[in-house]
Phi, psi and omega in degrees: 000317181296315183294316181292321179292317178296323177296319178295317178298315180298319181295315182288306184292318179299319178295318178297316180294322178295321178295318179294314186280334186233035182298334180295336176293329177290340180266004173108008176293152182290146179264119182249169178299321179298318180293321178298321177296316179299319180295320177296317178296330179297331177278330183291321183299308179295330177297313180295317180296317180294316179298315180298316180297318180292320179296317177296320179295317180295319179295314178297322178294319179292321179295321181292331181267007177079024185230000000 
């Protein structure tokens, strides 16, 4: 559940960030290896943040319920 939800968040948020950060590519600028790496990293960050947030929430929820 955590992985699939984090993947969905990464896909949505990462795509939005890529459009914001690399909108000039939509206008015809050349695509380089460096830009491809940056675009890939843009998806990794929301995935990590979402996974960390869900794990923390689950731990806090388990602690509150005595488990």
